C-alpha positions in Angstrom: 0.0 -0.2 0.1 1.1 3.1 -1.1 1.0 5.8 2.0 1.3 9.6 1.6 1.6 11.8 5.0 1.1 15.9 4.5 2.0 18.0 7.8 2.4 21.7 8.3 4.6 22.4 11.7 7.3 19.8 11.1 11.0 21.1 11.7 14.7 20.3 12.8 13.2 21.3 16.6 9.3 20.0 16.5 8.2 17.8 18.9 5.1 15.7 18.4 3.8 16.1 15.2 7.6 15.4 13.5 8.0 12.4 16.6 4.0 10.9 14.8 5.5 11.1 11.6 8.7 9.0 11.9 7.1 6.5 14.2 3.8 5.6 11.8 6.4 5.5 8.7 9.2 3.7 10.1 5.7 0.9 11.4 4.2 1.3 8.1 7.4 0.3 6.1 8.1 -2.7 8.9 5.0 -4.2 7.5 5.7 -3.6 3.9 3.8 -0.7 3.3 5.7 2.5 1.2 5.3 5.5 3.0 6.3 8.9 1.7 5.4 11.9 4.2 5.6 15.5 2.6 6.8 18.9 5.1 7.9 22.2 4.6 11.5 23.1 4.0 13.3 25.9 2.4 12.7 24.3 -0.9 12.3 21.5 -3.2 14.2 18.0 -1.8 13.7 14.5 -1.4 15.7 12.2 0.9 15.2 8.6 1.9 15.1 8.3 5.5 14.7 5.2 7.9 11.0 6.9 8.0 10.3 6.9 4.6 10.9 9.1 1.8 11.0 12.6 2.9 9.9 15.4 0.5 10.5 19.1 1.6 8.5 21.9 0.0 9.0 25.8 -0.3 7.3 27.3 2.5 6.9 30.6 4.8 7.9 31.0 8.1 4.8 31.4 10.5 5.1 34.5 12.2 5.4 34.9 16.4 5.5 30.8 16.0 9.5 30.7 16.9 10.0 28.9 13.6 7.2 26.7 12.6 6.9 26.5 8.9 3.8 26.1 6.6 4.0 25.1 2.9 3.6 27.6 0.7 1.4 26.5 -2.4 -0.6 23.8 -2.0 -0.7 23.7 -6.0 2.8 22.1 -5.7 1.4 19.5 -2.7 -1.4 18.4 -5.8 1.2 18.0 -8.4 3.0 15.2 -6.1 -0.4 13.8 -5.0 -0.7 12.8 -8.7 2.9 11.6 -9.3 3.1 9.8 -6.3 -0.1 8.4 -6.8 -0.7 7.2 -3.1 -3.8 4.5 -2.3 -3.7 7.0 1.2 -3.7 10.4 2.5 -3.1 11.5 5.5 -3.1 15.0 6.8 -1.8 16.5 9.9 -2.7 20.0 9.7 -6.8 21.1 10.1 -6.2 24.3 8.9 -4.4 25.1 5.4 -4.3 22.0 4.1 -8.1 20.5 4.6 -8.7 21.4 1.0 -6.1 18.6 0.1 -8.7 16.1 1.9 -11.5 17.5 -0.4 -9.4 17.6 -3.6 -8.0 14.0 -3.0 -11.6 12.5 -2.4 -12.4 13.3 -5.6 -9.9 11.6 -7.2 -10.9 8.4 -5.4 -8.0 8.1 -2.6 -9.0 7.5 0.2 -8.4 10.6 2.9 -7.9 10.5 6.8 -7.1 14.1 8.7 -5.0 14.2 12.2 -6.8 16.4 14.9 -4.0 17.6 16.5 -5.3 20.7 18.6 -8.4 21.1 19.9 -10.0 24.3 18.0 -12.5 24.9 21.2 -9.2 25.5 23.2 -7.6 27.3 20.6 -9.9 30.0 20.7 -10.7 30.1 24.7 -7.1 30.7 24.7 -6.7 33.3 22.5 -10.0 35.1 22.2 -11.9 36.6 25.0 -15.2 35.6 23.6 -17.0 32.8 22.8 -16.6 31.2 19.0 -18.8 28.6 19.1 -20.8 28.7 16.2 -17.0 29.1 14.1 -15.6 26.3 15.8 -18.6 24.1 14.9 -18.9 25.0 11.4 -15.1 24.4 11.2 -15.2 21.1 12.0 -18.4 19.8 10.6 -16.7 21.4 7.6 -13.4 19.7 8.0 -15.1 16.5 9.0 -16.8 16.6 5.2 -13.7 16.9 4.1 -12.0 13.8 4.4 -12.9 10.1 4.9 -12.0 10.1 8.7 -10.7 12.2 11.1 -8.5 11.1 14.3 -8.7 12.0 17.5 -6.1 10.9 19.8 -7.7 11.2 23.1 -11.0 12.0 24.6 -10.4 15.3 25.3 -9.3 15.8 21.4 -12.8 13.8 20.7 -15.1 15.6 22.6 -15.4 18.5 20.3 -16.7 16.7 17.4 -18.3 14.0 19.2 -20.7 17.1 20.3 -21.7 17.5 17.0 -22.3 14.0 15.8 -19.6 13.5 13.6 -20.0 9.8 11.6 -16.3 9.5 10.6 -14.7 10.3 14.2 -12.1 7.7 14.5 -9.9 7.3 18.3 -6.3 6.6 17.9 -4.4 6.9 20.3 -0.8 8.0 19.4 1.9 5.4 21.0 5.3 6.0 22.8 8.8 4.4 22.5 9.2 2.0 24.8 12.6 1.1 23.9 14.2 4.4 24.1 12.4 5.8 27.1 12.8 3.3 30.2 13.7 3.8 33.9 16.3 1.5 33.2 17.7 4.8 32.1 17.5 6.5 35.7 21.4 7.4 36.4 22.3 8.7 39.7 25.1 10.9 38.8 23.7 12.3 35.8 20.8 12.7 38.5 23.5 14.7 41.1 24.8 16.7 38.7 21.3 18.4 37.2 20.0 18.9 41.0 22.8 21.1 41.4 23.0 21.0 45.1 18.5 20.7 45.3 16.8 17.6 46.8 13.9 17.8 44.6 14.2 17.0 40.5 11.4 18.7 38.2 11.3 18.5 34.4 9.5 20.5 31.9 9.8 19.2 28.4 7.9 21.0 25.6 7.4 23.9 23.1 7.8 27.1 25.0 5.0 28.8 23.3 1.9 30.9 24.6 -0.7 28.5 24.6 1.8 25.4 26.1 2.2 27.8 29.2 5.8 27.0 30.1 5.9 30.0 32.7 3.6 28.5 35.0 6.4 25.6 36.0 9.0 28.7 36.6 5.7 30.2 38.8 5.4 27.0 40.8 8.8 26.3 41.4 9.0 29.7 43.1 6.5 29.1 44.9 7.4 25.8 46.7 11.0 27.6 47.2 9.0 30.2 49.4 7.5 26.8 51.1 10.9 25.4 51.7 10.5 22.7 49.3 14.4 22.5 48.0 13.9 22.1 44.1 15.6 22.4 40.7 14.1 23.4 37.6 15.0 21.9 34.3 13.5 23.3 30.8 14.3 21.0 27.9 12.7 23.1 24.9 12.3 25.9 22.5 10.1 28.3 21.4 8.8 31.8 20.8 9.0 32.4 24.8 12.8 31.1 25.8 14.2 34.0 26.2 11.4 35.6 28.1 12.0 32.9 30.4 15.4 32.9 30.8 15.0 36.8 32.0 12.1 35.8 34.5 14.4 32.8 36.3 17.2 34.8 36.6 18.7 33.9 40.3 16.5 30.6 40.6 17.0 27.5 40.5 17.0 26.9 36.9 18.3 25.2 34.0 17.5 25.5 30.3 18.8 23.0 28.2 17.1 24.2 25.0 16.1 21.3 22.4 18.3 18.1 23.1 17.9 16.0 19.6 19.3 13.4 21.4 16.5 11.0 22.3 19.0 8.9 24.2 20.3 11.9 26.1 16.4 13.0 27.0 15.7 9.7 28.1 18.2 9.6 30.2 17.5 12.8 31.9 13.8 12.1 31.9 14.2 8.9 33.9 16.3 10.7 36.2 13.8 13.3 37.5 11.0 13.1 40.4 8.3 14.8 38.9 7.7 16.0 34.6 5.4 19.3 34.3 2.6 19.6 31.6 1.0 22.7 32.2 -0.3 22.7 28.8 -3.9 23.6 29.3 -5.1 22.6 25.8 -3.1 19.4 25.0 -4.3 16.6 23.1 -2.2 14.5 23.9 1.4 15.1 25.2 4.2 12.5 23.7 6.0 14.5 26.3 4.2 13.2 29.1 4.0 9.8 28.2 7.5 9.4 27.5 8.0 10.4 30.9 5.6 7.8 32.2 7.8 5.5 30.4 10.6 6.3 31.8 9.2 5.9 35.2 8.4 9.7 36.3 5.3 10.6 37.2 3.6 13.8 35.7 1.7 17.1 37.0 -0.5 18.1 34.6 -3.3 20.6 33.6 -6.7 19.5 34.4 -8.0 21.2 31.3 -5.9 18.8 28.8 -6.2 15.4 28.1 -2.7 14.6 29.7 -5.1 13.4 33.0 -6.4 10.3 30.5 -3.6 8.7 31.1 -2.4 9.3 35.3 -4.9 6.5 36.9 -6.8 9.4 38.7 -9.3 7.1 39.4 -7.7 4.3 40.6 -5.3 3.6 43.8 -1.8 4.6 42.9 -2.1 6.9 40.4 0.8 7.6 38.7 0.8 11.9 38.7 -1.6 14.5 39.7 -3.5 17.3 38.0 -3.9 20.8 38.9 -6.1 23.9 38.0 -4.5 26.5 35.3 -2.6 28.4 38.6 0.7 28.4 40.2 -0.1 27.6 43.6 -2.4 24.4 42.1 0.8 23.7 40.1 2.5 23.7 43.8 0.1 21.9 45.7 0.0 18.9 43.1 3.5 19.1 43.0 3.9 18.4 46.9 1.7 15.7 46.3 3.1 13.7 44.1 6.1 13.8 46.2 4.3 12.4 49.0 3.1 9.8 46.8 6.3 8.9 45.9 6.9 8.5 49.5 4.7 6.3 50.4 4.6 4.1 46.9 8.1 2.5 46.2 6.8 1.1 43.4 5.7 4.1 41.0 8.4 3.8 38.9 7.5 0.6 37.5 3.5 2.2 37.9 4.3 4.6 35.9 6.4 2.6 32.7 3.2 -0.2 33.2 0.7 2.4 32.1 2.4 3.7 29.5 3.2 0.4 28.2 -0.2 0.6 27.3 0.1 2.5 24.5 2.8 1.6 22.4 3.2 2.7 18.9 3.0 -0.4 17.7 -1.0 -0.7 18.8 -1.1 2.9 16.7 0.0 1.1 13.9 -2.4 -1.6 13.5 -5.0 0.4 14.0 -4.3 3.1 11.4 -3.0 -0.3 9.1 -6.6 -1.2 9.7 -8.3 2.0 9.2 -6.4 2.0 5.8 -8.4 -1.0 4.9 -4.9 -3.4 5.0 -5.9 -7.3 6.9 -3.2 -9.0 7.8 -1.9 -11.8 6.0 -2.6 -15.4 7.3 1.0 -17.0 7.8 1.1 -20.5 5.1 1.3 -22.6 7.6 -2.3 -21.8 9.3 -3.6 -21.7 5.4 -2.5 -24.9 4.6 -4.1 -26.5 8.5 -7.0 -24.7 7.1 
């Protein structure tokens, strides 16, 4: 099967979209399929990668995004689709690429769009007024332009379910369980990162407005006033990076920037005490799941999807949620510190929860949606 994926907001330092594309591609190829992905870049370029054929096309930098790029001309995309002749088209951008789905559908190509963000959440986060009618109109139009709409969590699905969208499918993303593991916990690295503190907090994610990275810093300041000897590590880059560095002067904060080496990232996540995910409109948050796979509990926003992974209704949760203010996040951090003290196996519990989300499951569900049916082994065919 020929599968083509088109995505915006992909780049050398992008997070979830980049990881998702690479994991889907590697998984499809391992199952014997052909995978090509088209992403924004400086110009036309084609290369073979472990995740499939990568084609970059001309794009422009989205203002105030910290370097995110958007494909410049959908006519170029249509020409590539005609040339590549895919049987399945996947799209990761509900805005500028939605028309491509409708165009491809008329050419009998199976089409799927990932809803990686909640439009309801984006509108409420950036505008002081309700835009329900616009959101509903956009979501209905999006669903009408593709054969299937993929939501990765119940939170992401909610705005479509409210409209009784018939072609909505829930498929969670996955986590790399080989790379991210409690086995990577390194006490020497931990001591190095702590720099004399006792509790190590990690904030891993893009430093942009909608992800509220400053909330982690604000919670740190409150924890220090409460006598908690804590240090915060920021991993990531984005438009708020410089501002946060200025605000953190004099505080026990370390900025590591974007870490391209995933093994190094996994070492740090496994050596931390708590991972912070303050983004209030996260529809999945791969960094939070990677933290759990590393054996590190998570404190997340109560209005995001992350709480769905934290076993909050169980006797032994693997994290906590907080209201979208510094006091609540500081309280949640202290509650998780207490949970860790009375739950010696919390690291294993975190890992076991992450094991419910392997990429292999995501790949199987996606291929099933695409119409792929695993062939019965020859020995079983003969027996039948």
